[in-house]
DOFI-193663 format. One record per residue (C-alpha): residue in three letters; y, x, z. Coordinates in steps of 0.5 Angstrom, whole numbers, plus 500, padded with zeros to 3 digits. Layout:
<r residuo="ALA" yy="Y" xx="X" zz="Z"/>
...
This chain:
<r residuo="UNK" yy="886" xx="531" zz="605"/>
<r residuo="UNK" yy="889" xx="537" zz="605"/>
<r residuo="UNK" yy="887" xx="546" zz="603"/>
<r residuo="UNK" yy="891" xx="552" zz="604"/>
<r residuo="UNK" yy="889" xx="559" zz="601"/>
<r residuo="UNK" yy="895" xx="562" zz="606"/>
<r residuo="UNK" yy="899" xx="559" zz="613"/>
<r residuo="UNK" yy="905" xx="563" zz="610"/>
<r residuo="UNK" yy="906" xx="560" zz="603"/>
<r residuo="UNK" yy="912" xx="558" zz="600"/>
<r residuo="UNK" yy="916" xx="554" zz="595"/>
<r residuo="UNK" yy="921" xx="558" zz="591"/>
<r residuo="UNK" yy="925" xx="557" zz="584"/>
<r residuo="UNK" yy="921" xx="562" zz="581"/>
<r residuo="UNK" yy="914" xx="559" zz="583"/>
<r residuo="UNK" yy="916" xx="552" zz="581"/>
<r residuo="UNK" yy="918" xx="555" zz="574"/>
<r residuo="UNK" yy="911" xx="558" zz="573"/>
<r residuo="UNK" yy="907" xx="552" zz="575"/>
<r residuo="UNK" yy="912" xx="548" zz="570"/>
<r residuo="UNK" yy="910" xx="553" zz="564"/>
<r residuo="UNK" yy="903" xx="551" zz="564"/>
<r residuo="UNK" yy="904" xx="543" zz="563"/>
<r residuo="UNK" yy="900" xx="540" zz="558"/>
<r residuo="UNK" yy="897" xx="546" zz="557"/>
<r residuo="UNK" yy="890" xx="545" zz="557"/>
<r residuo="UNK" yy="884" xx="549" zz="561"/>
<r residuo="UNK" yy="877" xx="548" zz="561"/>
<r residuo="UNK" yy="875" xx="543" zz="568"/>
<r residuo="UNK" yy="872" xx="546" zz="574"/>
<r residuo="UNK" yy="866" xx="543" zz="574"/>
<r residuo="UNK" yy="860" xx="540" zz="569"/>
<r residuo="UNK" yy="860" xx="533" zz="568"/>
<r residuo="UNK" yy="856" xx="528" zz="573"/>
<r residuo="UNK" yy="854" xx="524" zz="568"/>
<r residuo="UNK" yy="852" xx="528" zz="561"/>
<r residuo="UNK" yy="848" xx="522" zz="558"/>
<r residuo="UNK" yy="851" xx="515" zz="559"/>
<r residuo="UNK" yy="847" xx="510" zz="560"/>
<r residuo="UNK" yy="847" xx="502" zz="563"/>
<r residuo="UNK" yy="843" xx="506" zz="568"/>
<r residuo="UNK" yy="850" xx="510" zz="570"/>
<r residuo="UNK" yy="854" xx="504" zz="570"/>
<r residuo="UNK" yy="850" xx="500" zz="574"/>
<r residuo="UNK" yy="850" xx="506" zz="579"/>
<r residuo="UNK" yy="857" xx="506" zz="579"/>
<r residuo="UNK" yy="858" xx="500" zz="580"/>
<r residuo="UNK" yy="854" xx="500" zz="586"/>
<r residuo="UNK" yy="857" xx="506" zz="590"/>
<r residuo="UNK" yy="863" xx="502" zz="590"/>
<r residuo="UNK" yy="860" xx="496" zz="592"/>
<r residuo="UNK" yy="861" xx="492" zz="584"/>
<r residuo="UNK" yy="856" xx="487" zz="583"/>
<r residuo="UNK" yy="859" xx="485" zz="577"/>
<r residuo="UNK" yy="853" xx="484" zz="570"/>
<r residuo="UNK" yy="858" xx="486" zz="565"/>
<r residuo="UNK" yy="856" xx="494" zz="567"/>
<r residuo="UNK" yy="850" xx="491" zz="571"/>
<r residuo="UNK" yy="846" xx="487" zz="567"/>
<r residuo="UNK" yy="845" xx="489" zz="561"/>
<r residuo="UNK" yy="842" xx="483" zz="558"/>
<r residuo="UNK" yy="849" xx="480" zz="560"/>
<r residuo="UNK" yy="853" xx="485" zz="556"/>
<r residuo="UNK" yy="851" xx="482" zz="549"/>
<r residuo="UNK" yy="853" xx="474" zz="551"/>
<r residuo="UNK" yy="862" xx="476" zz="553"/>
<r residuo="UNK" yy="866" xx="478" zz="548"/>
<r residuo="UNK" yy="865" xx="485" zz="547"/>
<r residuo="UNK" yy="858" xx="484" zz="545"/>
<r residuo="UNK" yy="855" xx="490" zz="549"/>
<r residuo="UNK" yy="854" xx="492" zz="557"/>
<r residuo="UNK" yy="861" xx="496" zz="558"/>
<r residuo="UNK" yy="863" xx="502" zz="564"/>
<r residuo="UNK" yy="866" xx="499" zz="570"/>
<r residuo="UNK" yy="873" xx="502" zz="569"/>
<r residuo="UNK" yy="872" xx="507" zz="575"/>
<r residuo="UNK" yy="867" xx="511" zz="570"/>
<r residuo="UNK" yy="871" xx="513" zz="566"/>
<r residuo="UNK" yy="875" xx="518" zz="569"/>
<r residuo="UNK" yy="874" xx="520" zz="577"/>
<r residuo="UNK" yy="875" xx="528" zz="576"/>
<r residuo="UNK" yy="867" xx="530" zz="575"/>
<r residuo="UNK" yy="864" xx="523" zz="573"/>
<r residuo="UNK" yy="864" xx="524" zz="565"/>
<r residuo="UNK" yy="867" xx="528" zz="560"/>
<r residuo="UNK" yy="865" xx="535" zz="557"/>
<r residuo="UNK" yy="871" xx="540" zz="556"/>
<r residuo="UNK" yy="874" xx="540" zz="548"/>
<r residuo="UNK" yy="877" xx="546" zz="551"/>
<r residuo="UNK" yy="871" xx="550" zz="554"/>
<r residuo="UNK" yy="874" xx="558" zz="554"/>
<r residuo="UNK" yy="882" xx="561" zz="553"/>
<r residuo="UNK" yy="885" xx="566" zz="549"/>
<r residuo="UNK" yy="887" xx="572" zz="553"/>
<r residuo="UNK" yy="894" xx="570" zz="553"/>
<r residuo="UNK" yy="893" xx="563" zz="556"/>
<r residuo="UNK" yy="889" xx="565" zz="562"/>
<r residuo="UNK" yy="894" xx="570" zz="565"/>
<r residuo="UNK" yy="899" xx="564" zz="564"/>
<r residuo="UNK" yy="894" xx="560" zz="568"/>
<r residuo="UNK" yy="891" xx="565" zz="573"/>
<r residuo="UNK" yy="891" xx="564" zz="580"/>
<r residuo="UNK" yy="897" xx="558" zz="584"/>
<r residuo="UNK" yy="904" xx="559" zz="583"/>
<r residuo="UNK" yy="905" xx="556" zz="590"/>
<r residuo="UNK" yy="898" xx="559" zz="593"/>
<r residuo="UNK" yy="897" xx="557" zz="602"/>
<r residuo="UNK" yy="903" xx="551" zz="600"/>
<r residuo="UNK" yy="899" xx="546" zz="603"/>
<r residuo="UNK" yy="896" xx="540" zz="597"/>
<r residuo="UNK" yy="896" xx="533" zz="599"/>
<r residuo="UNK" yy="892" xx="528" zz="595"/>
<r residuo="UNK" yy="896" xx="523" zz="596"/>
<r residuo="UNK" yy="896" xx="518" zz="590"/>
<r residuo="UNK" yy="891" xx="516" zz="584"/>
<r residuo="UNK" yy="893" xx="513" zz="576"/>
<r residuo="UNK" yy="890" xx="510" zz="572"/>
<r residuo="UNK" yy="890" xx="507" zz="565"/>
<r residuo="UNK" yy="883" xx="505" zz="559"/>
<r residuo="UNK" yy="886" xx="503" zz="553"/>
<r residuo="UNK" yy="878" xx="500" zz="550"/>
<r residuo="UNK" yy="871" xx="500" zz="553"/>
<r residuo="UNK" yy="866" xx="505" zz="553"/>
<r residuo="UNK" yy="859" xx="503" zz="552"/>
<r residuo="UNK" yy="852" xx="506" zz="553"/>
<r residuo="UNK" yy="850" xx="512" zz="548"/>
<r residuo="UNK" yy="856" xx="515" zz="548"/>
<r residuo="UNK" yy="859" xx="522" zz="548"/>
<r residuo="UNK" yy="865" xx="523" zz="552"/>
<r residuo="UNK" yy="870" xx="529" zz="551"/>
<r residuo="UNK" yy="875" xx="530" zz="556"/>
<r residuo="UNK" yy="881" xx="535" zz="557"/>
<r residuo="UNK" yy="885" xx="537" zz="562"/>
<r residuo="UNK" yy="892" xx="539" zz="564"/>
<r residuo="UNK" yy="898" xx="540" zz="569"/>
<r residuo="UNK" yy="902" xx="533" zz="567"/>
<r residuo="UNK" yy="909" xx="534" zz="571"/>
<r residuo="UNK" yy="911" xx="539" zz="576"/>
<r residuo="UNK" yy="916" xx="535" zz="581"/>
<r residuo="UNK" yy="922" xx="538" zz="586"/>
<r residuo="UNK" yy="922" xx="533" zz="591"/>
<r residuo="UNK" yy="927" xx="533" zz="598"/>
<r residuo="UNK" yy="922" xx="532" zz="604"/>
<r residuo="UNK" yy="924" xx="528" zz="611"/>
<r residuo="UNK" yy="916" xx="532" zz="612"/>
<r residuo="UNK" yy="918" xx="538" zz="611"/>
<r residuo="UNK" yy="924" xx="540" zz="607"/>
<r residuo="UNK" yy="922" xx="541" zz="601"/>
<r residuo="UNK" yy="916" xx="539" zz="597"/>
<r residuo="UNK" yy="913" xx="540" zz="590"/>
<r residuo="UNK" yy="910" xx="533" zz="587"/>
<r residuo="UNK" yy="904" xx="536" zz="582"/>
<r residuo="UNK" yy="901" xx="531" zz="577"/>
<r residuo="UNK" yy="895" xx="533" zz="574"/>
<r residuo="UNK" yy="892" xx="528" zz="568"/>
<r residuo="UNK" yy="885" xx="528" zz="565"/>
<r residuo="UNK" yy="885" xx="524" zz="558"/>
<r residuo="UNK" yy="878" xx="522" zz="555"/>
<r residuo="UNK" yy="875" xx="520" zz="549"/>
<r residuo="UNK" yy="868" xx="518" zz="545"/>
<r residuo="UNK" yy="865" xx="523" zz="542"/>
<r residuo="UNK" yy="868" xx="522" zz="534"/>
<r residuo="UNK" yy="871" xx="515" zz="538"/>
<r residuo="UNK" yy="877" xx="512" zz="540"/>
<r residuo="UNK" yy="881" xx="516" zz="546"/>
<r residuo="UNK" yy="879" xx="512" zz="552"/>
<r residuo="UNK" yy="882" xx="512" zz="558"/>
<r residuo="UNK" yy="886" xx="516" zz="563"/>
<r residuo="UNK" yy="887" xx="518" zz="571"/>
<r residuo="UNK" yy="893" xx="522" zz="574"/>
<r residuo="UNK" yy="892" xx="526" zz="581"/>
<r residuo="UNK" yy="899" xx="527" zz="585"/>
<r residuo="UNK" yy="897" xx="533" zz="590"/>
<r residuo="UNK" yy="904" xx="533" zz="594"/>
<r residuo="UNK" yy="905" xx="541" zz="596"/>
<r residuo="UNK" yy="909" xx="542" zz="602"/>
<r residuo="UNK" yy="911" xx="548" zz="607"/>
<r residuo="UNK" yy="910" xx="546" zz="614"/>
<r residuo="UNK" yy="903" xx="546" zz="617"/>
<r residuo="UNK" yy="899" xx="539" zz="618"/>
<r residuo="UNK" yy="896" xx="541" zz="624"/>
<r residuo="UNK" yy="903" xx="541" zz="627"/>
<r residuo="UNK" yy="902" xx="534" zz="625"/>
<r residuo="UNK" yy="895" xx="532" zz="627"/>
<r residuo="UNK" yy="897" xx="529" zz="633"/>
<r residuo="UNK" yy="899" xx="523" zz="630"/>
<r residuo="UNK" yy="892" xx="520" zz="630"/>
<r residuo="UNK" yy="891" xx="522" zz="637"/>
<r residuo="UNK" yy="892" xx="514" zz="638"/>
<r residuo="UNK" yy="887" xx="512" zz="634"/>
<r residuo="UNK" yy="883" xx="507" zz="637"/>
<r residuo="UNK" yy="876" xx="504" zz="633"/>
<r residuo="UNK" yy="874" xx="498" zz="637"/>
<r residuo="UNK" yy="867" xx="495" zz="637"/>
<r residuo="UNK" yy="867" xx="489" zz="633"/>
<r residuo="UNK" yy="865" xx="482" zz="637"/>
<r residuo="UNK" yy="860" xx="477" zz="633"/>
<r residuo="UNK" yy="865" xx="473" zz="631"/>
<r residuo="UNK" yy="869" xx="479" zz="628"/>
<r residuo="UNK" yy="862" xx="481" zz="624"/>
<r residuo="UNK" yy="861" xx="474" zz="623"/>
<r residuo="UNK" yy="868" xx="473" zz="619"/>
<r residuo="UNK" yy="867" xx="480" zz="615"/>
<r residuo="UNK" yy="860" xx="476" zz="613"/>
<r residuo="UNK" yy="862" xx="469" zz="611"/>
<r residuo="UNK" yy="868" xx="474" zz="606"/>
<r residuo="UNK" yy="863" xx="477" zz="603"/>
<r residuo="UNK" yy="859" xx="471" zz="602"/>
<r residuo="UNK" yy="864" xx="468" zz="598"/>
<r residuo="UNK" yy="866" xx="473" zz="594"/>
<r residuo="UNK" yy="864" xx="474" zz="586"/>
<r residuo="UNK" yy="867" xx="476" zz="580"/>
<r residuo="UNK" yy="870" xx="471" zz="576"/>
<r residuo="UNK" yy="865" xx="472" zz="570"/>
<r residuo="UNK" yy="866" xx="468" zz="563"/>
<r residuo="UNK" yy="871" xx="463" zz="566"/>
<r residuo="UNK" yy="877" xx="466" zz="563"/>
<r residuo="UNK" yy="884" xx="465" zz="567"/>
<r residuo="UNK" yy="887" xx="465" zz="562"/>
<r residuo="UNK" yy="895" xx="468" zz="561"/>
<r residuo="UNK" yy="899" xx="461" zz="562"/>
<r residuo="UNK" yy="894" xx="459" zz="569"/>
<r residuo="UNK" yy="898" xx="464" zz="572"/>
<r residuo="UNK" yy="903" xx="464" zz="576"/>
<r residuo="UNK" yy="908" xx="469" zz="580"/>
<r residuo="UNK" yy="907" xx="469" zz="587"/>
<r residuo="UNK" yy="899" xx="467" zz="586"/>
<r residuo="UNK" yy="894" xx="470" zz="591"/>
<r residuo="UNK" yy="889" xx="475" zz="589"/>
<r residuo="UNK" yy="883" xx="475" zz="593"/>
<r residuo="UNK" yy="882" xx="477" zz="599"/>
<r residuo="UNK" yy="876" xx="482" zz="598"/>
<r residuo="UNK" yy="873" xx="485" zz="605"/>
<r residuo="UNK" yy="871" xx="493" zz="605"/>
<r residuo="UNK" yy="867" xx="495" zz="612"/>
<r residuo="UNK" yy="866" xx="497" zz="617"/>
<r residuo="UNK" yy="865" xx="503" zz="613"/>
<r residuo="UNK" yy="859" xx="506" zz="615"/>
<r residuo="UNK" yy="856" xx="513" zz="613"/>
<r residuo="UNK" yy="851" xx="509" zz="609"/>
<r residuo="UNK" yy="857" xx="507" zz="605"/>
<r residuo="UNK" yy="859" xx="515" zz="605"/>
<r residuo="UNK" yy="852" xx="517" zz="603"/>
<r residuo="UNK" yy="851" xx="511" zz="597"/>
<r residuo="UNK" yy="857" xx="513" zz="594"/>
<r residuo="UNK" yy="856" xx="520" zz="593"/>
<r residuo="UNK" yy="849" xx="518" zz="590"/>
<r residuo="UNK" yy="853" xx="514" zz="584"/>
<r residuo="UNK" yy="859" xx="518" zz="585"/>
<r residuo="UNK" yy="856" xx="525" zz="585"/>
<r residuo="UNK" yy="858" xx="530" zz="590"/>
<r residuo="UNK" yy="865" xx="532" zz="587"/>
<r residuo="UNK" yy="870" xx="538" zz="585"/>
<r residuo="UNK" yy="868" xx="543" zz="590"/>
<r residuo="UNK" yy="860" xx="542" zz="587"/>
<r residuo="UNK" yy="857" xx="541" zz="593"/>
<r residuo="UNK" yy="849" xx="542" zz="594"/>
<r residuo="UNK" yy="843" xx="543" zz="597"/>
<r residuo="UNK" yy="839" xx="549" zz="599"/>
<r residuo="UNK" yy="839" xx="554" zz="594"/>
<r residuo="UNK" yy="844" xx="551" zz="590"/>
<r residuo="UNK" yy="849" xx="550" zz="595"/>
<r residuo="UNK" yy="848" xx="559" zz="597"/>
<r residuo="UNK" yy="849" xx="559" zz="590"/>
<r residuo="UNK" yy="856" xx="555" zz="591"/>
<r residuo="UNK" yy="857" xx="559" zz="598"/>
<r residuo="UNK" yy="857" xx="565" zz="594"/>
<r residuo="UNK" yy="861" xx="562" zz="589"/>
<r residuo="UNK" yy="867" xx="558" zz="594"/>
<r residuo="UNK" yy="866" xx="562" zz="601"/>
<r residuo="UNK" yy="873" xx="559" zz="604"/>
<r residuo="UNK" yy="870" xx="552" zz="603"/>
<r residuo="UNK" yy="864" xx="553" zz="608"/>
<r residuo="UNK" yy="865" xx="556" zz="616"/>
<r residuo="UNK" yy="860" xx="555" zz="620"/>
<r residuo="UNK" yy="858" xx="549" zz="626"/>
<r residuo="UNK" yy="855" xx="550" zz="632"/>
<r residuo="UNK" yy="849" xx="554" zz="631"/>
<r residuo="UNK" yy="852" xx="559" zz="626"/>
<r residuo="UNK" yy="851" xx="555" zz="621"/>
<r residuo="UNK" yy="855" xx="555" zz="615"/>
<r residuo="UNK" yy="856" xx="549" zz="612"/>
<r residuo="UNK" yy="861" xx="545" zz="607"/>
<r residuo="UNK" yy="868" xx="542" zz="610"/>
<r residuo="UNK" yy="867" xx="536" zz="606"/>
<r residuo="UNK" yy="863" xx="534" zz="612"/>
<r residuo="UNK" yy="870" xx="531" zz="615"/>
<r residuo="UNK" yy="866" xx="525" zz="611"/>
<r residuo="UNK" yy="861" xx="525" zz="615"/>
<r residuo="UNK" yy="861" xx="530" zz="621"/>
<r residuo="UNK" yy="865" xx="526" zz="626"/>
<r residuo="UNK" yy="865" xx="533" zz="631"/>
<r residuo="UNK" yy="867" xx="537" zz="625"/>
<r residuo="UNK" yy="872" xx="531" zz="623"/>
<r residuo="UNK" yy="875" xx="532" zz="630"/>
<r residuo="UNK" yy="876" xx="539" zz="630"/>
<r residuo="UNK" yy="880" xx="537" zz="623"/>
<r residuo="UNK" yy="885" xx="533" zz="628"/>
<r residuo="UNK" yy="881" xx="526" zz="626"/>
<r residuo="UNK" yy="879" xx="521" zz="631"/>
<r residuo="UNK" yy="873" xx="521" zz="627"/>
<r residuo="UNK" yy="869" xx="521" zz="620"/>
<r residuo="UNK" yy="873" xx="518" zz="615"/>
<r residuo="UNK" yy="873" xx="516" zz="607"/>
<r residuo="UNK" yy="874" xx="519" zz="601"/>
<r residuo="UNK" yy="882" xx="516" zz="599"/>
<r residuo="UNK" yy="878" xx="515" zz="590"/>
<r residuo="UNK" yy="874" xx="511" zz="594"/>
<r residuo="UNK" yy="880" xx="505" zz="596"/>
<r residuo="UNK" yy="881" xx="506" zz="588"/>
<r residuo="UNK" yy="875" xx="504" zz="586"/>
<r residuo="UNK" yy="876" xx="498" zz="592"/>
<r residuo="UNK" yy="883" xx="495" zz="588"/>
<r residuo="UNK" yy="880" xx="496" zz="581"/>
<r residuo="UNK" yy="874" xx="492" zz="583"/>
<r residuo="UNK" yy="879" xx="487" zz="587"/>
<r residuo="UNK" yy="882" xx="487" zz="580"/>
<r residuo="UNK" yy="876" xx="486" zz="576"/>
<r residuo="UNK" yy="873" xx="481" zz="580"/>
<r residuo="UNK" yy="879" xx="477" zz="579"/>
<r residuo="UNK" yy="880" xx="477" zz="572"/>
<r residuo="UNK" yy="874" xx="475" zz="568"/>
<r residuo="UNK" yy="870" xx="478" zz="563"/>
<r residuo="UNK" yy="876" xx="476" zz="558"/>
<r residuo="UNK" yy="881" xx="481" zz="561"/>
<r residuo="UNK" yy="883" xx="488" zz="561"/>
<r residuo="UNK" yy="884" xx="493" zz="566"/>
<r residuo="UNK" yy="890" xx="496" zz="563"/>
<r residuo="UNK" yy="893" xx="500" zz="568"/>
<r residuo="UNK" yy="893" xx="501" zz="576"/>
<r residuo="UNK" yy="895" xx="506" zz="581"/>
<r residuo="UNK" yy="895" xx="507" zz="588"/>
<r residuo="UNK" yy="897" xx="512" zz="595"/>
<r residuo="UNK" yy="893" xx="514" zz="600"/>
<r residuo="UNK" yy="898" xx="513" zz="606"/>
<r residuo="UNK" yy="893" xx="514" zz="612"/>
<r residuo="UNK" yy="885" xx="515" zz="613"/>
<r residuo="UNK" yy="880" xx="509" zz="613"/>
<r residuo="UNK" yy="875" xx="511" zz="619"/>
<r residuo="UNK" yy="869" xx="510" zz="620"/>
<r residuo="UNK" yy="868" xx="503" zz="623"/>
<r residuo="UNK" yy="875" xx="500" zz="620"/>
<r residuo="UNK" yy="875" xx="495" zz="616"/>
<r residuo="UNK" yy="879" xx="494" zz="610"/>
<r residuo="UNK" yy="883" xx="487" zz="607"/>
<r residuo="UNK" yy="884" xx="488" zz="600"/>
<r residuo="UNK" yy="890" xx="481" zz="598"/>
<r residuo="UNK" yy="895" xx="481" zz="591"/>
<r residuo="UNK" yy="899" xx="477" zz="589"/>
<r residuo="UNK" yy="902" xx="477" zz="582"/>
<r residuo="UNK" yy="909" xx="479" zz="581"/>
<r residuo="UNK" yy="910" xx="478" zz="574"/>
<r residuo="UNK" yy="909" xx="475" zz="567"/>
<r residuo="UNK" yy="910" xx="478" zz="561"/>
<r residuo="UNK" yy="909" xx="480" zz="554"/>
<r residuo="UNK" yy="908" xx="487" zz="554"/>
<r residuo="UNK" yy="907" xx="490" zz="549"/>
<r residuo="UNK" yy="906" xx="488" zz="541"/>
<r residuo="UNK" yy="907" xx="481" zz="545"/>
<r residuo="UNK" yy="901" xx="482" zz="549"/>
<r residuo="UNK" yy="901" xx="477" zz="555"/>
<r residuo="UNK" yy="900" xx="481" zz="562"/>
<r residuo="UNK" yy="901" xx="481" zz="569"/>
<r residuo="UNK" yy="903" xx="486" zz="574"/>
<r residuo="UNK" yy="900" xx="486" zz="581"/>
<r residuo="UNK" yy="903" xx="489" zz="588"/>
<r residuo="UNK" yy="895" xx="491" zz="591"/>
<r residuo="UNK" yy="894" xx="493" zz="599"/>
<r residuo="UNK" yy="889" xx="495" zz="603"/>
<r residuo="UNK" yy="889" xx="494" zz="609"/>
<r residuo="UNK" yy="885" xx="495" zz="616"/>
<r residuo="UNK" yy="883" xx="491" zz="622"/>
<r residuo="UNK" yy="890" xx="494" zz="625"/>
<r residuo="UNK" yy="894" xx="491" zz="621"/>
<r residuo="UNK" yy="896" xx="498" zz="618"/>
<r residuo="UNK" yy="897" xx="499" zz="611"/>
<r residuo="UNK" yy="892" xx="505" zz="608"/>
<r residuo="UNK" yy="893" xx="505" zz="600"/>
<r residuo="UNK" yy="898" xx="501" zz="597"/>
<r residuo="UNK" yy="898" xx="500" zz="590"/>
<r residuo="UNK" yy="900" xx="497" zz="583"/>
<r residuo="UNK" yy="896" xx="494" zz="577"/>
<r residuo="UNK" yy="897" xx="491" zz="570"/>
<r residuo="UNK" yy="892" xx="486" zz="567"/>
<r residuo="UNK" yy="891" xx="484" zz="561"/>
<r residuo="UNK" yy="889" xx="477" zz="559"/>
<r residuo="UNK" yy="886" xx="472" zz="554"/>
<r residuo="UNK" yy="893" xx="466" zz="552"/>
<r residuo="UNK" yy="891" xx="460" zz="549"/>
<r residuo="UNK" yy="898" xx="461" zz="546"/>
<r residuo="UNK" yy="897" xx="468" zz="544"/>
<r residuo="UNK" yy="890" xx="469" zz="542"/>
<r residuo="UNK" yy="885" xx="473" zz="546"/>
<r residuo="UNK" yy="887" xx="481" zz="549"/>
<r residuo="UNK" yy="888" xx="486" zz="545"/>
<r residuo="UNK" yy="887" xx="493" zz="548"/>
<r residuo="UNK" yy="893" xx="498" zz="549"/>
<r residuo="UNK" yy="894" xx="503" zz="545"/>
<r residuo="UNK" yy="893" xx="511" zz="547"/>
<r residuo="UNK" yy="901" xx="513" zz="550"/>
<r residuo="UNK" yy="906" xx="515" zz="544"/>
<r residuo="UNK" yy="900" xx="512" zz="539"/>
<r residuo="UNK" yy="896" xx="519" zz="540"/>
<r residuo="UNK" yy="890" xx="519" zz="536"/>
<r residuo="UNK" yy="887" xx="526" zz="539"/>
<r residuo="UNK" yy="887" xx="528" zz="547"/>
<r residuo="UNK" yy="892" xx="533" zz="546"/>
<r residuo="UNK" yy="897" xx="529" zz="543"/>
<r residuo="UNK" yy="896" xx="524" zz="550"/>
<r residuo="UNK" yy="897" xx="531" zz="555"/>
<r residuo="UNK" yy="903" xx="531" zz="551"/>
<r residuo="UNK" yy="906" xx="525" zz="552"/>
<r residuo="UNK" yy="904" xx="523" zz="558"/>
<r residuo="UNK" yy="908" xx="530" zz="560"/>
<r residuo="UNK" yy="913" xx="527" zz="556"/>
<r residuo="UNK" yy="913" xx="521" zz="559"/>
<r residuo="UNK" yy="914" xx="524" zz="566"/>
<r residuo="UNK" yy="920" xx="528" zz="565"/>
<r residuo="UNK" yy="924" xx="522" zz="562"/>
<r residuo="UNK" yy="922" xx="520" zz="569"/>
<r residuo="UNK" yy="917" xx="514" zz="566"/>
<r residuo="UNK" yy="911" xx="516" zz="570"/>
<r residuo="UNK" yy="906" xx="512" zz="574"/>
<r residuo="UNK" yy="908" xx="507" zz="580"/>
<r residuo="UNK" yy="907" xx="512" zz="585"/>
<r residuo="UNK" yy="914" xx="515" zz="583"/>
<r residuo="UNK" yy="919" xx="509" zz="583"/>
């Protein structure tokens, strides 16, 4: 959740200016995609990783009977840091390489604080996907926590090769000067209490009641502001859940690999490895499955990935909206840890019903994930396009600014942030 190369980093006007010079400049992604060949099996593996059994992405015989006339990818697949997308930009000229070299805020802590997505077209099996990656915003913010903070938004945009633009994902890293170790004491009073049989039975009943809406349309005319979405339950979180997450989602940005491949990775990024109690080097990422190492990092036990809860909120939306709808936008913040043993209850509320751009029937949702202690861990928002009896089937949204290629999309996204029209997490 936090990272720093040094403990002496400072935020300066010069460093911010150097960062801003990089906005919109595409660069190769640090890791190749986990999936190059896009198949229905890929759709199923990714959906199962976050507990989604929707046949629209999991059953190859179901999709052809829907308005999409094919299985389509679960929304989390189109994005997800390293899941899919072969780089359009694979090499940099010397001037661009010099511009992008190093971190102007080296030593300043980076907290993965929020994520946002938008989707413009479905991904079907058999396609190849291209991506571009760039910094899209550097926002200088006052901070009660650290006096000064920088909100650093990076963007990835995706398209089918020789096809439509598909989606974008944005990651917010909040950069602060203060050593996060000073804040660890706030987790000292976290207690994960054993569950009673009755509590486990309540969770089991909730799981048994859940199912995707499927082929039954959720008409825009039938939805009202104030309507409830959910609930949906996720938990109690186990290490098995985290293992299954990695089966579908891969190992992420650091390229974690086993054995000889792991040794090669240690040579590539030695600072990502620390010695365990047997003096064996292992990845810092083991805070997610090694309780002793998690405690060394200031937490009471192991915990999930923020992006896991993002996919859970996506699941809440897609189960509610049905096959004929379209999840257009979703953003969420990662405010608290979700520890092994915690249970998240996901809920939503329809807060706005309106005609979006081009007269598209839409609803906005407020979303929340709350643990069994009553703590909000992941608030969020979503925009969903719904079919309408009066206005007809869903019409897919346009990419930002009507962009027709990925570089145009990145530039328009950066311009939106510059105009103060970024994602909801910046409200």
